[in-house]
N, CA, C and O atoms as a GROMACS GRO file, in nm:
protein
  404
    1MET      N    1  10.313  11.701   8.695
    1MET     CA    2  10.360  11.631   8.814
    1MET      C    3  10.490  11.557   8.784
    1MET      O    4  10.513  11.510   8.672
    2ASP      N    5  10.572  11.549   8.885
    2ASP     CA    6  10.698  11.476   8.873
    2ASP      C    7  10.674  11.328   8.906
    2ASP      O    8  10.569  11.289   8.957
    3PHE      N    9  10.774  11.248   8.875
    3PHE     CA   10  10.771  11.107   8.913
    3PHE      C   11  10.787  11.096   9.064
    3PHE      O   12  10.864  11.170   9.125
    4VAL      N   13  10.713  11.001   9.124
    4VAL     CA   14  10.715  10.978   9.268
    4VAL      C   15  10.758  10.833   9.292
    4VAL      O   16  10.708  10.742   9.227
    5THR      N   17  10.849  10.813   9.386
    5THR     CA   18  10.891  10.677   9.422
    5THR      C   19  10.777  10.609   9.497
    5THR      O   20  10.727  10.661   9.596
    6VAL      N   21  10.736  10.491   9.447
    6VAL     CA   22  10.625  10.419   9.509
    6VAL      C   23  10.664  10.281   9.561
    6VAL      O   24  10.591  10.220   9.639
    7ALA      N   25  10.780  10.230   9.517
    7ALA     CA   26  10.822  10.097   9.560
    7ALA      C   27  10.968  10.077   9.522
    7ALA      O   28  11.028  10.159   9.452
    8LYS      N   29  11.024   9.968   9.568
    8LYS     CA   30  11.156   9.922   9.528
    8LYS      C   31  11.136   9.809   9.428
    8LYS      O   32  11.037   9.736   9.435
    9VAL      N   33  11.228   9.794   9.336
    9VAL     CA   34  11.218   9.690   9.233
    9VAL      C   35  11.195   9.553   9.296
    9VAL      O   36  11.116   9.474   9.245
   10ASN      N   37  11.264   9.525   9.406
   10ASN     CA   38  11.254   9.393   9.470
   10ASN      C   39  11.126   9.373   9.550
   10ASN      O   40  11.103   9.264   9.602
   11ASP      N   41  11.042   9.478   9.563
   11ASP     CA   42  10.916   9.465   9.637
   11ASP      C   43  10.815   9.376   9.566
   11ASP      O   44  10.728   9.316   9.630
   12LEU      N   45  10.826   9.367   9.433
   12LEU     CA   46  10.730   9.290   9.354
   12LEU      C   47  10.802   9.189   9.266
   12LEU      O   48  10.884   9.226   9.182
   13LYS      N   49  10.770   9.063   9.285
   13LYS     CA   50  10.822   8.960   9.196
   13LYS      C   51  10.738   8.959   9.069
   13LYS      O   52  10.624   9.007   9.071
   14PRO      N   53  10.790   8.907   8.959
   14PRO     CA   54  10.708   8.896   8.837
   14PRO      C   55  10.576   8.826   8.867
   14PRO      O   56  10.573   8.722   8.933
   15GLY      N   57  10.467   8.885   8.817
   15GLY     CA   58  10.334   8.829   8.840
   15GLY      C   59  10.263   8.884   8.962
   15GLY      O   60  10.148   8.848   8.989
   16GLU      N   61  10.330   8.972   9.037
   16GLU     CA   62  10.270   9.027   9.158
   16GLU      C   63  10.220   9.170   9.136
   16GLU      O   64  10.269   9.242   9.049
   17GLY      N   65  10.122   9.207   9.217
   17GLY     CA   66  10.069   9.343   9.217
   17GLY      C   67  10.072   9.398   9.357
   17GLY      O   68  10.088   9.325   9.455
   18LYS      N   69  10.058   9.530   9.366
   18LYS     CA   70  10.065   9.597   9.496
   18LYS      C   71   9.990   9.729   9.486
   18LYS      O   72   9.992   9.795   9.382
   19VAL      N   73   9.922   9.766   9.594
   19VAL     CA   74   9.856   9.896   9.600
   19VAL      C   75   9.956   9.997   9.654
   19VAL      O   76  10.017   9.976   9.759
   20VAL      N   77   9.973  10.109   9.581
   20VAL     CA   78  10.066  10.214   9.622
   20VAL      C   79   9.995  10.349   9.614
   20VAL      O   80   9.888  10.361   9.556
   21GLU      N   81  10.056  10.450   9.674
   21GLU     CA   82  10.003  10.586   9.672
   21GLU      C   83  10.103  10.678   9.602
   21GLU      O   84  10.224  10.666   9.623
   22ALA      N   85  10.051  10.770   9.519
   22ALA     CA   86  10.136  10.870   9.454
   22ALA      C   87  10.054  10.996   9.430
   22ALA      O   88   9.951  10.992   9.363
   23ASN      N   89  10.098  11.106   9.485
   23ASN     CA   90  10.030  11.234   9.466
   23ASN      C   91   9.881  11.228   9.497
   23ASN      O   92   9.799  11.285   9.425
   24GLY      N   93   9.846  11.156   9.605
   24GLY     CA   94   9.706  11.147   9.646
   24GLY      C   95   9.623  11.047   9.567
   24GLY      O   96   9.503  11.035   9.592
   25ARG      N   97   9.683  10.976   9.474
   25ARG     CA   98   9.612  10.874   9.394
   25ARG      C   99   9.647  10.736   9.447
   25ARG      O  100   9.762  10.710   9.483
   26THR      N  101   9.548  10.649   9.450
   26THR     CA  102   9.571  10.509   9.485
   26THR      C  103   9.590  10.434   9.354
   26THR      O  104   9.503  10.434   9.267
   27ILE      N  105   9.704  10.369   9.342
   27ILE     CA  106   9.748  10.308   9.216
   27ILE      C  107   9.776  10.160   9.236
   27ILE      O  108   9.826  10.119   9.341
   28ALA      N  109   9.744  10.081   9.134
   28ALA     CA  110   9.778   9.939   9.133
   28ALA      C  111   9.905   9.925   9.049
   28ALA      O  112   9.906   9.957   8.930
   29LEU      N  113  10.011   9.876   9.112
   29LEU     CA  114  10.140   9.858   9.048
   29LEU      C  115  10.163   9.710   9.024
   29LEU      O  116  10.141   9.628   9.114
   30PHE      N  117  10.206   9.673   8.902
   30PHE     CA  118  10.226   9.533   8.867
   30PHE      C  119  10.362   9.511   8.804
   30PHE      O  120  10.414   9.598   8.734
   31ASN      N  121  10.419   9.393   8.831
   31ASN     CA  122  10.542   9.349   8.768
   31ASN      C  123  10.505   9.239   8.669
   31ASN      O  124  10.467   9.129   8.709
   32VAL      N  125  10.515   9.270   8.540
   32VAL     CA  126  10.485   9.172   8.435
   32VAL      C  127  10.617   9.134   8.369
   32VAL      O  128  10.671   9.208   8.287
   33ASP      N  129  10.668   9.019   8.407
   33ASP     CA  130  10.794   8.968   8.351
   33ASP      C  131  10.908   9.069   8.362
   33ASP      O  132  10.987   9.084   8.269
   34GLY      N  133  10.915   9.139   8.475
   34GLY     CA  134  11.024   9.234   8.498
   34GLY      C  135  10.997   9.376   8.453
   34GLY      O  136  11.078   9.465   8.478
   35THR      N  137  10.883   9.398   8.386
   35THR     CA  138  10.844   9.533   8.345
   35THR      C  139  10.729   9.579   8.434
   35THR      O  140  10.631   9.507   8.453
   36PHE      N  141  10.742   9.700   8.487
   36PHE     CA  142  10.641   9.751   8.579
   36PHE      C  143  10.536   9.833   8.506
   36PHE      O  144  10.567   9.910   8.414
   37HIS      N  145  10.411   9.816   8.548
   37HIS     CA  146  10.297   9.887   8.491
   37HIS      C  147  10.212   9.940   8.606
   37HIS      O  148  10.203   9.878   8.713
   38ALA      N  149  10.148  10.055   8.583
   38ALA     CA  150  10.064  10.116   8.686
   38ALA      C  151   9.933  10.163   8.625
   38ALA      O  152   9.930  10.233   8.524
   39ILE      N  153   9.822  10.122   8.690
   39ILE     CA  154   9.689  10.168   8.651
   39ILE      C  155   9.615  10.211   8.777
   39ILE      O  156   9.659  10.184   8.889
   40ASP      N  157   9.503  10.279   8.758
   40ASP     CA  158   9.422  10.318   8.872
   40ASP      C  159   9.384  10.193   8.950
   40ASP      O  160   9.356  10.089   8.890
   41ASN      N  161   9.383  10.202   9.082
   41ASN     CA  162   9.355  10.086   9.166
   41ASN      C  163   9.207  10.053   9.176
   41ASN      O  164   9.173   9.940   9.209
   42THR      N  165   9.119  10.147   9.147
   42THR     CA  166   8.977  10.131   9.172
   42THR      C  167   8.904  10.078   9.050
   42THR      O  168   8.890  10.148   8.950
   43CYS      N  169   8.857   9.953   9.058
   43CYS     CA  170   8.784   9.888   8.950
   43CYS      C  171   8.661   9.972   8.911
   43CYS      O  172   8.590  10.022   8.998
   44LYS      N  173   8.638   9.986   8.783
   44LYS     CA  174   8.525  10.065   8.733
   44LYS      C  175   8.391   9.997   8.761
   44LYS      O  176   8.287  10.064   8.758
   45HIS      N  177   8.391   9.867   8.788
   45HIS     CA  178   8.265   9.795   8.810
   45HIS      C  179   8.206   9.826   8.947
   45HIS      O  180   8.095   9.878   8.956
   46ALA      N  181   8.280   9.796   9.054
   46ALA     CA  182   8.226   9.816   9.189
   46ALA      C  183   8.333   9.866   9.285
   46ALA      O  184   8.326   9.842   9.405
   47GLN      N  185   8.433   9.936   9.232
   47GLN     CA  186   8.538  10.000   9.309
   47GLN      C  187   8.626   9.903   9.387
   47GLN      O  188   8.681   9.939   9.491
   48GLY      N  189   8.641   9.780   9.338
   48GLY     CA  190   8.729   9.683   9.401
   48GLY      C  191   8.875   9.723   9.384
   48GLY      O  192   8.909   9.799   9.294
   49PRO      N  193   8.963   9.671   9.473
   49PRO     CA  194   9.106   9.706   9.472
   49PRO      C  195   9.186   9.619   9.374
   49PRO      O  196   9.224   9.507   9.407
   50LEU      N  197   9.211   9.671   9.255
   50LEU     CA  198   9.280   9.592   9.152
   50LEU      C  199   9.420   9.549   9.195
   50LEU      O  200   9.466   9.442   9.155
   51GLY      N  201   9.488   9.630   9.274
   51GLY     CA  202   9.622   9.596   9.320
   51GLY      C  203   9.626   9.473   9.408
   51GLY      O  204   9.733   9.416   9.432
   52GLU      N  205   9.510   9.432   9.458
   52GLU     CA  206   9.500   9.310   9.540
   52GLU      C  207   9.453   9.191   9.457
   52GLU      O  208   9.436   9.081   9.509
   53GLY      N  209   9.432   9.215   9.327
   53GLY     CA  210   9.384   9.108   9.239
   53GLY      C  211   9.494   9.013   9.196
   53GLY      O  212   9.611   9.034   9.226
   54THR      N  213   9.453   8.910   9.125
   54THR     CA  214   9.546   8.810   9.072
   54THR      C  215   9.589   8.852   8.933
   54THR      O  216   9.506   8.887   8.849
   55CYS      N  217   9.720   8.849   8.910
   55CYS     CA  218   9.774   8.888   8.780
   55CYS      C  219   9.824   8.764   8.707
   55CYS      O  220   9.909   8.691   8.758
   56ASP      N  221   9.771   8.740   8.588
   56ASP     CA  222   9.812   8.628   8.504
   56ASP      C  223   9.861   8.688   8.373
   56ASP      O  224   9.782   8.733   8.290
   57GLY      N  225   9.993   8.687   8.355
   57GLY     CA  226  10.051   8.758   8.240
   57GLY      C  227  10.026   8.906   8.258
   57GLY      O  228  10.063   8.964   8.360
   58ASN      N  229   9.964   8.969   8.159
   58ASN     CA  230   9.936   9.112   8.170
   58ASN      C  231   9.790   9.140   8.207
   58ASN      O  232   9.745   9.254   8.197
   59ILE      N  233   9.716   9.038   8.249
   59ILE     CA  234   9.575   9.054   8.286
   59ILE      C  235   9.558   9.041   8.438
   59ILE      O  236   9.598   8.941   8.498
   60VAL      N  237   9.500   9.146   8.498
   60VAL     CA  238   9.468   9.140   8.640
   60VAL      C  239   9.318   9.117   8.655
   60VAL      O  240   9.237   9.174   8.582
   61THR      N  241   9.284   9.032   8.751
   61THR     CA  242   9.144   9.003   8.781
   61THR      C  243   9.108   9.067   8.913
   61THR      O  244   9.172   9.042   9.015
   62CYS      N  245   9.004   9.151   8.912
   62CYS     CA  246   8.959   9.218   9.034
   62CYS      C  247   8.914   9.113   9.136
   62CYS      O  248   8.839   9.022   9.101
   63PRO      N  249   8.960   9.125   9.262
   63PRO     CA  250   8.925   9.025   9.362
   63PRO      C  251   8.778   9.027   9.403
   63PRO      O  252   8.730   8.931   9.464
   64TRP      N  253   8.705   9.132   9.372
   64TRP     CA  254   8.566   9.141   9.417
   64TRP      C  255   8.467   9.070   9.324
   64TRP      O  256   8.388   8.989   9.370
   65HIS      N  257   8.470   9.099   9.195
   65HIS     CA  258   8.370   9.044   9.104
   65HIS      C  259   8.427   8.987   8.974
   65HIS      O  260   8.352   8.950   8.884
   66GLY      N  261   8.561   8.980   8.966
   66GLY     CA  262   8.622   8.910   8.854
   66GLY      C  263   8.639   8.989   8.726
   66GLY      O  264   8.677   8.932   8.623
   67TRP      N  265   8.613   9.120   8.728
   67TRP     CA  266   8.641   9.198   8.606
   67TRP      C  267   8.790   9.193   8.578
   67TRP      O  268   8.871   9.192   8.671
   68GLN      N  269   8.826   9.189   8.451
   68GLN     CA  270   8.967   9.175   8.414
   68GLN      C  271   9.013   9.295   8.331
   68GLN      O  272   8.940   9.347   8.247
   69TYR      N  273   9.138   9.337   8.358
   69TYR     CA  274   9.198   9.450   8.289
   69TYR      C  275   9.337   9.414   8.240
   69TYR      O  276   9.410   9.340   8.306
   70ASP      N  277   9.374   9.468   8.124
   70ASP     CA  278   9.509   9.456   8.073
   70ASP      C  279   9.592   9.566   8.141
   70ASP      O  280   9.567   9.684   8.119
   71VAL      N  281   9.688   9.528   8.222
   71VAL     CA  282   9.765   9.627   8.298
   71VAL      C  283   9.859   9.708   8.210
   71VAL      O  284   9.910   9.812   8.252
   72THR      N  285   9.883   9.662   8.086
   72THR     CA  286   9.971   9.736   7.995
   72THR      C  287   9.897   9.848   7.922
   72THR      O  288   9.959   9.942   7.873
   73THR      N  289   9.763   9.837   7.913
   73THR     CA  290   9.684   9.937   7.841
   73THR      C  291   9.575  10.001   7.927
   73THR      O  292   9.530  10.112   7.898
   74GLY      N  293   9.533   9.931   8.032
   74GLY     CA  294   9.422   9.978   8.115
   74GLY      C  295   9.286   9.936   8.064
   74GLY      O  296   9.185   9.961   8.129
   75VAL      N  297   9.281   9.870   7.946
   75VAL     CA  298   9.153   9.831   7.885
   75VAL      C  299   9.094   9.710   7.958
   75VAL      O  300   9.165   9.615   7.992
   76CYS      N  301   8.964   9.716   7.981
   76CYS     CA  302   8.893   9.608   8.049
   76CYS      C  303   8.862   9.496   7.951
   76CYS      O  304   8.801   9.520   7.847
   77SER      N  305   8.903   9.374   7.983
   77SER     CA  306   8.875   9.258   7.897
   77SER      C  307   8.728   9.219   7.908
   77SER      O  308   8.669   9.170   7.812
   78THR      N  309   8.669   9.242   8.025
   78THR     CA  310   8.530   9.206   8.051
   78THR      C  311   8.436   9.297   7.974
   78THR      O  312   8.333   9.252   7.922
   79ASN      N  313   8.472   9.426   7.966
   79ASN     CA  314   8.391   9.525   7.895
   79ASN      C  315   8.487   9.622   7.826
   79ASN      O  316   8.527   9.721   7.887
   80PRO      N  317   8.526   9.596   7.700
   80PRO     CA  318   8.629   9.675   7.632
   80PRO      C  319   8.599   9.824   7.618
   80PRO      O  320   8.688   9.901   7.582
   81GLN      N  321   8.477   9.866   7.645
   81GLN     CA  322   8.446  10.009   7.641
   81GLN      C  323   8.495  10.081   7.767
   81GLN      O  324   8.496  10.204   7.772
   82VAL      N  325   8.535  10.003   7.867
   82VAL     CA  326   8.583  10.057   7.994
   82VAL      C  327   8.736  10.057   7.992
   82VAL      O  328   8.799   9.960   7.952
   83LYS      N  329   8.793  10.168   8.037
   83LYS     CA  330   8.939  10.178   8.042
   83LYS      C  331   8.982  10.246   8.172
   83LYS      O  332   8.924  10.347   8.213
   84MET      N  333   9.083  10.189   8.234
   84MET     CA  334   9.140  10.246   8.356
   84MET      C  335   9.244  10.351   8.320
   84MET      O  336   9.305  10.345   8.213
   85ASP      N  337   9.264  10.450   8.409
   85ASP     CA  338   9.375  10.543   8.391
   85ASP      C  339   9.504  10.464   8.400
   85ASP      O  340   9.519  10.380   8.488
   86LYS      N  341   9.597  10.492   8.310
   86LYS     CA  342   9.728  10.427   8.311
   86LYS      C  343   9.833  10.534   8.340
   86LYS      O  344   9.820  10.648   8.296
   87PHE      N  345   9.936  10.496   8.415
   87PHE     CA  346  10.038  10.591   8.456
   87PHE      C  347  10.175  10.549   8.405
   87PHE      O  348  10.207  10.431   8.397
   88GLU      N  349  10.254  10.650   8.371
   88GLU     CA  350  10.390  10.626   8.325
   88GLU      C  351  10.476  10.577   8.441
   88GLU      O  352  10.467  10.630   8.552
   89VAL      N  353  10.558  10.476   8.415
   89VAL     CA  354  10.645  10.417   8.517
   89VAL      C  355  10.789  10.423   8.467
   89VAL      O  356  10.816  10.400   8.349
   90LYS      N  357  10.882  10.453   8.558
   90LYS     CA  358  11.024  10.442   8.523
   90LYS      C  359  11.099  10.386   8.642
   90LYS      O  360  11.057  10.399   8.757
   91ILE      N  361  11.212  10.325   8.611
   91ILE     CA  362  11.298  10.267   8.714
   91ILE      C  363  11.424  10.351   8.722
   91ILE      O  364  11.488  10.378   8.620
   92GLU      N  365  11.459  10.392   8.842
   92GLU     CA  366  11.585  10.463   8.867
   92GLU      C  367  11.658  10.387   8.977
   92GLU      O  368  11.618  10.390   9.093
   93GLY      N  369  11.764  10.319   8.939
   93GLY     CA  370  11.836  10.236   9.035
   93GLY      C  371  11.744  10.124   9.081
   93GLY      O  372  11.701  10.041   9.001
   94GLU      N  373  11.715  10.122   9.210
   94GLU     CA  374  11.626  10.020   9.268
   94GLU      C  375  11.486  10.076   9.292
   94GLU      O  376  11.400  10.005   9.345
   95GLU      N  377  11.462  10.201   9.255
   95GLU     CA  378  11.333  10.265   9.282
   95GLU      C  379  11.238  10.257   9.163
   95GLU      O  380  11.277  10.280   9.048
   96VAL      N  381  11.112  10.224   9.194
   96VAL     CA  382  11.006  10.226   9.094
   96VAL      C  383  10.933  10.358   9.113
   96VAL      O  384  10.885  10.388   9.222
   97LYS      N  385  10.926  10.436   9.006
   97LYS     CA  386  10.864  10.569   9.013
   97LYS      C  387  10.746  10.577   8.917
   97LYS      O  388  10.747  10.520   8.808
   98VAL      N  389  10.642  10.649   8.962
   98VAL     CA  390  10.520  10.664   8.883
   98VAL      C  391  10.490  10.814   8.867
   98VAL      O  392  10.510  10.894   8.958
   99LYS      N  393  10.443  10.848   8.748
   99LYS     CA  394  10.401  10.985   8.720
   99LYS      C  395  10.249  10.986   8.707
   99LYS      O  396  10.195  10.917   8.621
  100THR      N  397  10.180  11.062   8.791
  100THR     CA  398  10.033  11.057   8.795
  100THR      C  399   9.966  11.156   8.701
  100THR      O  400   9.846  11.144   8.679
  101GLU      N  401  10.037  11.251   8.645
  101GLU     CA  402   9.975  11.348   8.553
  101GLU      C  403  10.057  11.357   8.426
  101GLU      O  404  10.022  11.433   8.335
   0.00000   0.00000   0.00000
């Protein structure tokens, strides 16, 4: 799969997350101190929307039940045996692009 534009750089301030779509996948996109990261949006615990969660540094907290994930690795802090799919992100000009495969 090719990279797909999912947002503009200015759409997310540092510390913010957003739910985006790319190639039929729902993805949680985060801006961590100016670097963008993308993981699967669906929490492994109860399918909560991670892109709507609170991001503190590189840790996002699911808004439904509080499970936490490192957005840079996809690893769950609450249960380290659980890992989210992580997607490659690149910036081209003002566009944030994600590769889903």
